FIKOLZA-1660 file (N, C-alpha, C; in steps of 0.1 Angstrom, whole numbers, plus 5000, padded with zeros to 4 digits):
% residues 83
   i   px   py   pz ch aa at
   1 1181 5617 0530  A  M  N
   1 1179 5629 0538  A  M CA
   1 1166 5637 0538  A  M  C
   2 1159 5637 0525  A  K  N
   2 1148 5644 0524  A  K CA
   2 1137 5636 0535  A  K  C
   3 1139 5624 0536  A  K  N
   3 1129 5617 0547  A  K CA
   3 1131 5622 0561  A  K  C
   4 1145 5624 0563  A  V  N
   4 1146 5631 0576  A  V CA
   4 1138 5642 0580  A  V  C
   5 1142 5651 0566  A  L  N
   5 1138 5665 0571  A  L CA
   5 1123 5667 0572  A  L  C
   6 1115 5656 0565  A  W  N
   6 1104 5655 0566  A  W CA
   6 1096 5650 0578  A  W  C
   7 1103 5640 0584  A  I  N
   7 1100 5636 0599  A  I CA
   7 1100 5647 0607  A  I  C
   8 1113 5655 0609  A  F  N
   8 1115 5665 0618  A  F CA
   8 1103 5677 0618  A  F  C
   9 1098 5680 0603  A  L  N
   9 1091 5692 0601  A  L CA
   9 1077 5685 0604  A  L  C
  10 1073 5674 0604  A  I  N
  10 1059 5667 0607  A  I CA
  10 1061 5668 0622  A  I  C
  11 1071 5665 0629  A  I  N
  11 1069 5664 0644  A  I CA
  11 1071 5679 0650  A  I  C
  12 1078 5687 0642  A  F  N
  12 1078 5700 0649  A  F CA
  12 1065 5708 0646  A  F  C
  13 1057 5707 0633  A  L  N
  13 1045 5713 0632  A  L CA
  13 1034 5706 0642  A  L  C
  14 1034 5693 0646  A  F  N
  14 1026 5686 0656  A  F CA
  14 1030 5693 0668  A  F  C
  15 1042 5696 0674  A  V  N
  15 1045 5700 0686  A  V CA
  15 1040 5716 0688  A  V  C
  16 1043 5723 0678  A  A  N
  16 1041 5736 0675  A  A CA
  16 1023 5738 0678  A  A  C
  17 1018 5731 0669  A  N  N
  17 1002 5733 0669  A  N CA
  17 0996 5730 0686  A  N  C
  18 1002 5718 0691  A  H  N
  18 0995 5718 0706  A  H CA
  18 1002 5728 0716  A  H  C
  19 1014 5733 0711  A  A  N
  19 1020 5744 0721  A  A CA
  19 1012 5757 0720  A  A  C
  20 1007 5759 0706  A  C  N
  20 0999 5773 0703  A  C CA
  20 0986 5772 0708  A  C  C
  21 0981 5758 0709  A  A  N
  21 0967 5757 0713  A  A CA
  21 0969 5756 0729  A  A  C
  22 0979 5759 0736  A  G  N
  22 0978 5756 0749  A  G CA
  22 0978 5744 0757  A  G  C
  23 0979 5733 0747  A  E  N
  23 0978 5719 0752  A  E CA
  23 0992 5712 0756  A  E  C
  24 0993 5704 0765  A  G  N
  24 1003 5699 0767  A  G CA
  24 1006 5689 0754  A  G  C
  25 1018 5683 0752  A  V  N
  25 1021 5672 0744  A  V CA
  25 1022 5659 0747  A  V  C
  26 1015 5652 0743  A  N  N
  26 1013 5637 0746  A  N CA
  26 1025 5628 0740  A  N  C
  27 1031 5621 0751  A  K  N
  27 1041 5613 0742  A  K CA
  27 1036 5601 0734  A  K  C
  28 1025 5598 0735  A  E  N
  28 1019 5585 0728  A  E CA
  28 1015 5593 0716  A  E  C
  29 1011 5602 0716  A  E  N
  29 1005 5610 0703  A  E CA
  29 1020 5611 0692  A  E  C
  30 1030 5617 0701  A  I  N
  30 1043 5617 0693  A  I CA
  30 1048 5603 0688  A  I  C
  31 1047 5595 0694  A  K  N
  31 1049 5580 0692  A  K CA
  31 1042 5575 0680  A  K  C
  32 1030 5578 0681  A  A  N
  32 1020 5575 0671  A  A CA
  32 1023 5580 0656  A  A  C
  33 1027 5592 0659  A  L  N
  33 1031 5599 0646  A  L CA
  33 1045 5594 0642  A  L  C
  34 1054 5592 0650  A  L  N
  34 1065 5587 0644  A  L CA
  34 1064 5572 0637  A  L  C
  35 1056 5564 0645  A  G  N
  35 1051 5552 0639  A  G CA
  35 1048 5554 0625  A  G  C
  36 1037 5564 0621  A  E  N
  36 1032 5569 0609  A  E CA
  36 1043 5570 0599  A  E  C
  37 1051 5579 0605  A  T  N
  37 1063 5581 0595  A  T CA
  37 1073 5572 0591  A  T  C
  38 1076 5563 0602  A  E  N
  38 1082 5549 0600  A  E CA
  38 1075 5541 0587  A  E  C
  39 1063 5542 0590  A  M  N
  39 1056 5532 0580  A  M CA
  39 1056 5539 0567  A  M  C
  40 1055 5550 0565  A  V  N
  40 1052 5556 0553  A  V CA
  40 1069 5554 0546  A  V  C
  41 1078 5556 0552  A  N  N
  41 1092 5553 0550  A  N CA
  41 1097 5538 0547  A  N  C
  42 1087 5531 0550  A  Q  N
  42 1087 5514 0550  A  Q CA
  42 1100 5508 0560  A  Q  C
  43 1098 5517 0571  A  N  N
  43 1106 5510 0581  A  N CA
  43 1099 5502 0591  A  N  C
  44 1096 5493 0586  A  Y  N
  44 1085 5485 0593  A  Y CA
  44 1089 5483 0609  A  Y  C
  45 1100 5473 0612  A  P  N
  45 1103 5473 0623  A  P CA
  45 1104 5483 0633  A  P  C
  46 1107 5496 0630  A  D  N
  46 1106 5506 0640  A  D CA
  46 1091 5511 0642  A  D  C
  47 1082 5513 0631  A  A  N
  47 1072 5515 0631  A  A CA
  47 1061 5505 0641  A  A  C
  48 1066 5490 0638  A  I  N
  48 1061 5484 0648  A  I CA
  48 1065 5487 0664  A  I  C
  49 1078 5487 0666  A  Q  N
  49 1082 5493 0679  A  Q CA
  49 1075 5503 0685  A  Q  C
  50 1074 5513 0678  A  Q  N
  50 1066 5527 0684  A  Q CA
  50 1051 5523 0686  A  Q  C
  51 1043 5513 0677  A  Y  N
  51 1033 5510 0681  A  Y CA
  51 1031 5501 0690  A  Y  C
  52 1040 5490 0693  A  R  N
  52 1040 5484 0705  A  R CA
  52 1041 5489 0719  A  R  C
  53 1050 5498 0719  A  D  N
  53 1055 5508 0728  A  D CA
  53 1040 5517 0735  A  D  C
  54 1036 5520 0726  A  I  N
  54 1023 5527 0730  A  I CA
  54 1013 5518 0737  A  I  C
  55 1011 5507 0729  A  L  N
  55 1002 5498 0735  A  L CA
  55 1006 5490 0749  A  L  C
  56 1019 5492 0752  A  K  N
  56 1022 5487 0763  A  K CA
  56 1016 5495 0775  A  K  C
  57 1014 5503 0775  A  K  N
  57 1008 5517 0782  A  K CA
  57 0994 5518 0782  A  K  C
  58 0988 5517 0767  A  D  N
  58 0973 5516 0769  A  D CA
  58 0969 5507 0757  A  D  C
  59 0967 5495 0762  A  P  N
  59 0962 5484 0756  A  P CA
  59 0951 5483 0748  A  P  C
  60 0942 5494 0752  A  S  N
  60 0926 5495 0747  A  S CA
  60 0927 5504 0735  A  S  C
  61 0938 5512 0731  A  N  N
  61 0938 5520 0722  A  N CA
  61 0936 5513 0707  A  N  C
  62 0925 5511 0704  A  T  N
  62 0920 5505 0692  A  T CA
  62 0926 5512 0678  A  T  C
  63 0929 5525 0678  A  T  N
  63 0934 5535 0667  A  T CA
  63 0951 5525 0665  A  T  C
  64 0956 5526 0678  A  V  N
  64 0972 5523 0676  A  V CA
  64 0969 5508 0671  A  V  C
  65 0961 5500 0677  A  R  N
  65 0960 5485 0674  A  R CA
  65 0955 5484 0657  A  R  C
  66 0948 5492 0652  A  T  N
  66 0945 5489 0639  A  T CA
  66 0958 5496 0630  A  T  C
  67 0966 5507 0636  A  K  N
  67 0977 5507 0628  A  K CA
  67 0989 5499 0628  A  K  C
  68 0991 5493 0639  A  L  N
  68 0998 5481 0641  A  L CA
  68 0996 5469 0633  A  L  C
  69 0982 5464 0630  A  A  N
  69 0975 5456 0622  A  A CA
  69 0980 5458 0606  A  A  C
  70 0980 5470 0606  A  D  N
  70 0983 5476 0591  A  D CA
  70 0997 5473 0588  A  D  C
  71 1004 5476 0596  A  V  N
  71 1020 5475 0594  A  V CA
  71 1021 5460 0595  A  V  C
  72 1017 5453 0603  A  L  N
  72 1019 5440 0603  A  L CA
  72 1018 5431 0590  A  L  C
  73 1005 5435 0583  A  S  N
  73 1000 5427 0571  A  S CA
  73 1010 5435 0561  A  S  C
  74 1017 5444 0563  A  Q  N
  74 1030 5448 0551  A  Q CA
  74 1043 5442 0553  A  Q  C
  75 1045 5437 0562  A  T  N
  75 1057 5432 0567  A  T CA
  75 1057 5418 0564  A  T  C
  76 1071 5412 0561  A  P  N
  76 1071 5398 0559  A  P CA
  76 1071 5390 0573  A  P  C
  77 1065 5380 0573  A  F  N
  77 1061 5372 0583  A  F CA
  77 1074 5371 0594  A  F  C
  78 1083 5368 0590  A  H  N
  78 1096 5364 0600  A  H CA
  78 1102 5375 0603  A  H  C
  79 1099 5388 0600  A  N  N
  79 1106 5399 0608  A  N CA
  79 1099 5403 0618  A  N  C
  80 1085 5399 0622  A  V  N
  80 1078 5402 0632  A  V CA
  80 1075 5395 0644  A  V  C
  81 1080 5383 0643  A  L  N
  81 1077 5372 0654  A  L CA
  81 1090 5376 0665  A  L  C
  82 1087 5387 0669  A  Y  N
  82 1098 5390 0682  A  Y CA
  82 1086 5397 0694  A  Y  C
  83 1090 5396 0707  A  F  N
  83 1082 5404 0715  A  F CA
  83 1090 5409 0725  A  F  C
% end
């Protein structure tokens, strides 16, 4: 339960920060944040999916590619062989 509250708190603070700065909220930034949160919670399949969704729209995003590689390096090999 605490993990869920932390996830919502992080997302809320991120969105509030952008709203106060007068910037629009970027969906890819939120997905990347969700991916990081899932990785911290060791929910690797969901983190992988978040990062792959971003890379479908922006394949040249090296930051997300690096994060995906980090998740994949911590995941058992048989769990990531789906596309």
